[in-house]
N, C-alpha and C positions, 0 to 999 in steps of 0.2 A: 675704689674702696681701701681704706687705709689699713691693710692687714698688719701692718708693723704695730699699729696702735692697739689692734685687738690682741695680738700676741702679748704686747706688754701688759695689758690688763688681765690676761688669763695667768701670767706669771705673777702678778701682784695679788691676785685674789686671795691666797691663804693670808697674807698680811692684812688685808683690809677686812676680812671675814670676822677677825676678833674672835673672842671666847664665846660660845653659844651658851654657856652656862651662867645663870643669873648669881651673882654674888650673894652671900649670906649677909643679912642685916640684922644684928643681934639688938639693935636699938629698938625701943618701944616707941608708939605715937607719943607718949608722954614725955619721953626724952627728947624728941625732935621739937616739942613745944617749948623747950627751955632754951633753945638756940637763937641766936640773932646773928644774922649775917653781918659780918664786918668787912670782909674783903673777899674778891675772887682773883685768883692768880691762874693766868693760861699761858702754857708754854707750847710752842709749836716748833720742834727742834728741825734742824736742816735734813735730819734722817726721815722725818715723817713723810709718808707717801701721801701725796697730793695729786689726784688725777681728775682732769676735766673741771677744774674750779671755774665756776660761771663767771665770776666777778672779773676774772683775767680777761675774758673776750667781751666784757662789756665796760666796766670802769676803767680798767687799765689800758685795754686797747684804745678806747676813746680818748684818754688822757695822753696817751703816747702817740696817737694818730697812726695807728698801725692798720694799714689796708687789709681788707679780707684775705688777699692771696698770700700774704705774709704772716698770718695769725699764727701757724705752727711754729715758725721759726722764732717770732716775736715774743711768744710766750714761754719759750723754752730757755731763755737767757737766765743767768744768774740773778739780774736785777728783778726779772719777772717772778722768779721763784721766791726771793726774798719778800717781794711785795705780797705775794699770795700768802705766805706765812703770817706776815704782820697783819693783813687784812683778815684772814680768818681768825687769828688770836683776838683781835678786836671784836669780831663777830660773836665768837663764842662766849667771850667775856660779858657783853650786853646780854646775851640770851640767858646766861646763867645768873646774872645780877637780877634780872626781871623776874625769873621763876622762884628763885631762892628768897629775893628780897621780899616777895610779896607774901612769902609762907613763913620764913624764920624771923619771928619778932619777939623772941623771948629775951631773957637777961644774959645769957651765957654767950659771949662773942666767938664766932667760929670763922674759919677762912676755907674756902673751897679751892683746892688747887687741881688743875686740869692739865693733863699731859696728853696732847693730841698725838696719836700715832698713824692715823689714816684717815683720808677723807676721799670720797670718790663720787663723782656724778657720771654715771655710765652714758657713753655717747650714744647717739642714735644709730650709728654703725654697729656699735657692739650689741645694743638691743636688738637689732635686726638679725645679725648673725647668731650670737650665742645667748643672748637674753642679758639682763642686768637690773640694777636698780640704783639708788642714790643713798649712800651711807657714811657714817662716821664712827670711829672707834677711838676710844681715849680712856686713860687711867683717871679716876677722879677720887681724890682724897679729901676728907673733912678733918681739919684739925683744929685745936683749941687755939684761938687768935693770940692768947697771952703767953701760953708755955710752949706752943708748937707741937704738943703730944697729938699724936693720931687718933681720932675718935672712932672713924669708920672709914674703910677703903673699898672702893669698887675698881678692881683691875679691869682693863679692857672691856668697858661698857660699850656695848654696839647698838646704834640706833640705825634701822634701816627703813627708808620710804620706798614704797613700791613705785615702779615705772611700768608703763605699758610696752610690750614688746612686739617684734614683728614689724612689717611695713605699715599696716594700718595703724598699729599701735603707737609707732614712733611719730606718725603724723598727727595723731590725736594728742599725744603727750606733749609734743612741740607747741601746739596751739595752747595748752593748759599753761605750760611753763613760762611762756611769754609774759603772763601776768601774775604768775605765782611762781617766782624764782626758786628752783628746787634747793639751792644753796641755803636759802632762809628756812625752807621746811625743814631740812636736815638738822640745822644747828638748833633751831627753836624746839624741834622734836626731841632732839638729844638732851637738851636742858630740862624739858618737861618730864621725860622718862625718869631722869636721875632724881627729879624733885619727888616723884611719886614713889620711887624706890626708897628714898630716904625717909619721908614722913609716913610711908605705908597709907596714903589715902586712897 
């Protein structure tokens, strides 16, 4: 059992927990109807906490032909970490564009700026020993696309997707995750949660 990994996750828990208080949205549904999504900008800085990113052990590992017994070392390189940030950035951008692009169809062009601070997919080991879930936390700022003026900001928006814990739960969860990638569920859920908060639907 990888106790070092469990200890690491315990240390990172406060960072990934984010702010549990929902940010205030002073906009009305009528205000939101005037917006038109012009652009989504996503930043995943080097200091962002990314733990258990699923694409590292699927797409990246396959592309780099990393054998299973070398996964831990192979996905901890600076190249792998940079790949994870870039991949996550594209994933979040696509999800935000889909959710907001389908909703914001007014006349005023706006830009959504997302600063990812943490992304965690709890491992089976962690969920068996101490429990855990799948989550993402980021700052989301909506600005006027022409002037750059801030319209409304949601600092440390947290979206958490539940995961089954314990031995039996980990086995069932693994079977479900095989056909429903948890990374996709977290990113899409995050984008949807922000959309609902923004338009108050």
